[in-house]
Every structure is written in C-alpha cells, then in structure tokens.
C-alpha positions as CSV (number, residue, x, y, z in Angstrom):
1,X,-35.6,17.0,18.7
2,X,-32.3,18.4,17.3
3,X,-31.3,20.3,20.4
4,X,-32.0,17.5,22.5
5,X,-29.6,15.5,20.1
6,X,-26.7,18.1,20.8
7,X,-27.2,18.1,24.1
8,X,-27.0,14.3,24.0
9,X,-24.0,14.1,22.5
10,X,-22.0,16.7,25.0
11,X,-23.7,14.7,27.7
12,X,-22.1,11.8,26.2
13,X,-19.0,13.1,25.5
14,X,-18.6,14.9,29.0
15,X,-18.8,11.5,30.2
16,X,-16.4,9.7,28.2
17,X,-13.8,12.0,28.8
18,X,-14.2,12.5,32.8
19,X,-14.8,8.7,32.9
20,X,-13.4,6.8,30.5
21,X,-10.6,8.6,28.4
22,X,-7.2,7.2,29.3
23,X,-4.3,9.7,28.2
24,X,-4.5,13.0,26.4
25,X,-4.7,11.7,22.8
26,X,-8.0,10.2,23.6
27,X,-9.3,12.8,25.1
28,X,-8.7,15.0,21.5
29,X,-10.2,12.0,19.5
30,X,-13.4,12.1,21.7
31,X,-13.3,15.9,21.2
32,X,-13.4,15.8,17.4
33,X,-15.9,13.0,17.0
34,X,-18.0,14.7,18.9
35,X,-17.3,17.8,17.1
36,X,-18.2,15.9,13.7
37,X,-21.5,14.7,15.2
38,X,-22.7,18.2,16.0
39,X,-21.8,19.3,12.8
40,X,-23.9,16.4,11.3
41,X,-27.0,17.8,13.6
42,X,-26.5,21.2,12.3
43,X,-26.8,20.7,8.8
44,X,-29.9,18.4,9.7
45,X,-31.3,21.4,11.4
46,X,-30.3,23.4,8.1
47,X,-27.8,25.7,9.7
48,X,-25.4,27.0,7.3
49,X,-22.0,28.0,7.4
50,X,-22.9,31.3,7.9
51,X,-25.3,30.7,10.9
52,X,-22.3,29.2,12.6
53,X,-19.9,32.2,11.7
54,X,-17.6,29.9,10.0
55,X,-18.4,31.2,6.5
56,X,-15.4,33.2,4.5
57,X,-16.2,36.3,5.8
58,X,-16.8,35.6,9.6
59,X,-13.5,33.8,9.4
60,X,-11.9,37.1,7.7
61,X,-13.8,39.0,10.7
62,X,-12.6,36.6,13.2
63,X,-8.8,36.7,12.7
64,X,-8.8,40.6,12.4
65,X,-10.1,40.0,16.3
66,X,-7.6,37.2,17.0
67,X,-4.5,39.5,17.7
68,X,-5.9,41.6,19.9
69,X,-7.7,38.8,22.0
70,X,-4.6,37.1,22.6
71,X,-2.6,40.4,23.2
72,X,-5.5,41.2,25.9
73,X,-5.1,37.9,27.7
74,X,-1.8,38.1,27.7
75,X,-1.6,41.3,29.0
76,X,-3.7,40.6,32.1
77,X,-2.0,36.9,32.8
78,X,1.1,38.7,33.4
79,X,-0.3,41.8,35.3
80,X,-1.9,38.7,37.7
81,X,1.6,37.0,37.8
82,X,3.2,40.1,38.8
83,X,0.9,40.7,41.7
84,X,1.8,38.7,44.6
85,X,-2.2,38.0,45.0
86,X,-2.4,37.1,41.9
87,X,0.2,34.7,41.9
88,X,-1.6,31.7,43.5
89,X,-3.9,31.1,40.5
90,X,-1.0,29.8,38.6
91,X,0.4,27.5,41.3
92,X,-1.8,24.9,39.2
93,X,-0.6,21.0,39.4
94,X,-2.6,20.5,36.6
95,X,-0.2,22.7,34.3
96,X,3.2,22.7,37.1
97,X,3.5,19.0,37.3
98,X,3.7,18.4,33.8
99,X,6.8,18.0,31.4
100,X,7.8,20.3,29.0
101,X,6.4,17.9,26.3
102,X,3.5,17.5,27.7
103,X,2.9,21.3,28.5
104,X,3.3,21.9,24.8
105,X,0.8,18.9,24.0
106,X,-1.8,20.5,26.3
107,X,-1.9,24.1,25.0
108,X,-0.7,23.5,21.5
109,X,-2.7,20.0,20.8
110,X,-5.3,19.3,23.3
111,X,-6.8,22.8,24.6
112,X,-7.1,24.3,20.4
113,X,-8.0,20.8,19.1
114,X,-9.8,19.4,22.0
115,X,-11.4,21.6,24.5
116,X,-11.9,24.8,22.4
117,X,-12.8,22.5,19.4
118,X,-15.5,21.2,20.8
119,X,-16.9,23.9,23.3
120,X,-17.0,26.7,20.9
121,X,-18.6,24.8,18.4
122,X,-21.5,23.2,20.6
123,X,-22.0,26.2,23.0
124,X,-21.1,29.4,20.2
125,X,-21.8,27.7,17.3
126,X,-24.1,24.5,17.1
127,X,-26.6,25.0,20.0
128,X,-26.0,28.8,19.9
129,X,-27.4,28.8,16.2
130,X,-30.2,26.6,16.4
131,X,-31.5,28.2,19.7
132,X,-31.4,31.9,18.2
133,X,-33.3,30.8,15.2
134,X,-36.1,29.6,17.4
135,X,-35.9,32.1,20.0
136,X,-33.8,35.1,19.7
137,X,-30.3,35.9,20.8
138,X,-31.0,36.4,24.5
139,X,-32.3,32.7,25.0
140,X,-29.5,31.5,23.0
141,X,-27.0,33.2,25.1
142,X,-28.7,32.3,28.3
143,X,-29.3,28.7,27.5
144,X,-25.9,28.0,26.0
145,X,-24.3,29.7,28.8
146,X,-25.9,27.8,31.5
147,X,-25.2,24.4,29.8
148,X,-21.6,25.5,29.2
149,X,-21.4,26.1,33.2
150,X,-22.8,22.7,33.7
151,X,-20.3,21.0,31.3
152,X,-17.8,21.8,33.8
153,X,-19.6,20.2,36.8
154,X,-17.3,17.0,36.5
155,X,-13.9,18.5,35.4
156,X,-14.3,20.9,37.9
157,X,-14.3,18.2,41.2
158,X,-10.3,18.2,41.6
159,X,-9.9,22.0,41.5
160,X,-9.4,22.4,45.3
161,X,-6.9,20.0,45.5
162,X,-5.0,21.3,42.3
163,X,-5.1,24.9,42.5
164,X,-3.4,26.8,45.2
165,X,-5.7,29.7,44.4
166,X,-8.8,27.7,45.0
167,X,-7.7,25.5,47.9
168,X,-6.7,28.5,50.0
169,X,-10.7,30.0,49.6
170,X,-12.1,26.4,49.9
171,X,-9.7,24.2,51.4
172,X,-8.1,21.2,49.6
173,X,-10.2,18.7,51.4
174,X,-13.4,16.9,50.9
175,X,-15.7,19.8,52.0
176,X,-14.0,22.2,49.6
177,X,-15.2,20.1,46.7
178,X,-18.8,20.9,46.7
179,X,-18.3,25.0,47.0
180,X,-15.4,24.7,44.3
181,X,-17.8,23.0,41.7
182,X,-20.8,25.5,42.3
183,X,-18.0,28.4,41.9
184,X,-16.7,26.6,38.9
185,X,-20.2,26.3,37.6
186,X,-20.9,29.9,38.1
187,X,-17.8,31.4,36.7
188,X,-17.9,29.3,33.4
189,X,-21.3,30.2,32.8
190,X,-20.2,33.8,33.2
191,X,-17.6,33.2,30.9
192,X,-19.8,31.4,28.4
193,X,-21.9,34.6,28.2
194,X,-18.9,37.1,27.3
195,X,-18.1,34.3,25.0
196,X,-21.7,34.2,23.3
197,X,-21.1,38.2,23.2
198,X,-17.9,38.0,21.4
199,X,-19.7,35.6,18.9
200,X,-22.3,38.1,18.4
201,X,-20.5,41.5,18.2
202,X,-17.8,40.0,16.1
203,X,-20.0,37.8,13.7
204,X,-17.8,35.0,14.0
205,X,-17.2,31.8,15.8
206,X,-13.4,32.3,15.3
207,X,-13.4,35.0,17.7
208,X,-14.6,33.4,20.7
209,X,-12.3,30.1,20.0
210,X,-9.3,32.6,19.7
211,X,-10.0,34.3,23.6
212,X,-10.8,30.6,24.7
213,X,-7.8,29.0,23.8
214,X,-5.5,32.4,24.9
215,X,-7.0,32.1,28.2
216,X,-6.6,28.4,28.6
217,X,-3.6,27.6,26.6
218,X,-1.5,30.8,27.8
219,X,-2.4,29.5,31.3
220,X,-1.1,26.4,30.7
221,X,2.5,27.8,29.9
222,X,2.8,30.5,32.2
223,X,2.0,28.6,35.1
224,X,4.7,25.9,33.6
225,X,6.9,28.4,33.4
226,X,6.4,30.5,36.5
227,X,6.9,27.3,38.8
228,X,10.1,26.9,37.2
229,X,11.4,30.5,37.1
230,X,9.3,32.8,39.1
231,X,7.4,31.4,41.4
232,X,8.8,30.4,45.1
233,X,8.7,27.1,46.3
C-alpha cells in the first residue's frame, strides 16, 4: 500500500511537471512538494534517516565522495567536448538557447532542488529503502531503476528535436520520437542501476545526489558555454 502510494505521488508529479507546469519556478515547487509527501510516506512506513542514507554518518560519507564524483564527471564531459564526435551531444537547444540567467537557474536551482532532490529521494531513497526492506537489495535496485526509466518517458519525447546527437541517430521528425523515447528509457534505467549501486556502496544518498547533479548541472553549463565559445555554428 505504501509503495503504491509513493508511485502514485511520482506519477502525479510527472504529469504535473510535463503537462501543467508553466515556468521553471513551478517545476521546482512541484518537485519540493512531491519530495515532502514522499518523506511523509517514508515516515508512515517506519523508515529512519539511516534507511534513507541521510543520517549524520551517511551525510559525512557522501560528502567525502562528492568532490571525487564531480571531478570524474567534469573530466569525462571535457574529454567528450574535446572529441569531434562527442561534441554533438552538447548541441542541445534545451541549454544553448537559454540566457545566462536561465542557464544558471537551471544548473544551480532547477537541477539540484527540482530534478535531483525529487528523483534521488524517490528512486534511491524512499522507494529503494522500502523495497529493499521487503525484498532485498537486488529487487530494490531493479524495480526502482525500471521505474526511473519509465519516469523519463514523457520528458524524452522532444529530445530528437532539441539534441543534435539524438537527431543524427534517430532523425528530428515524428518518426524519430518513438525510438528516441525507448532509448532514453533504457539509458536512464541503466543509469538508475549505477546510482543505486553508488547508493549501496557509499551508504549515503548524498553520493548519488552529487553524481546526478554533476551530470545534469555541468552538462547544462558546458553546453551553454560551448555553444558560445567553442562549437562552430
């Protein structure tokens, strides 16, 4: 019952963010409210801060992982940017067409306090802990990662039109939407497995939160910057 309630909260947040939300501020508000509701469900289920990877010891462990994770992501992104075939991934209208203020809002507010807060608390925090307590780590990782992939079904519908790399593979027309969405679901489900394993190994929710922010936030900033000072056209 409680797992079902958590999934229902996520489904409602997903619908609101993709169909009804207007403006970046409302997106963050919806994510924060959904996160608060999930934490109430976690308390209803009897989960502790330690179960969620957020007790004092877990936070300290996560903070030790943080600079290493950010450094690795930054290095990988810079290598991609330096390779001609990798640069196409940075030609993304969702970042390149933003003003400086909106880019900073996205990287420093929308991503950490919207996307990362809700998704990590949901899929590597509350759901993972509830399923793990009932069925073990493997089931927790598998189920939460599949749900994480499906979570990206609606947001990925326009990727082949906004991202040059996706358009070059699937085309930027209507026929490219379905394969792009399918690939996005598979890719994010696999990413979910990595984030769950990081959560398990670190014993902290801070570690996957940091990795998630680094990938999304630094990609925003580098795509915006590269479009102005690095990429041709």
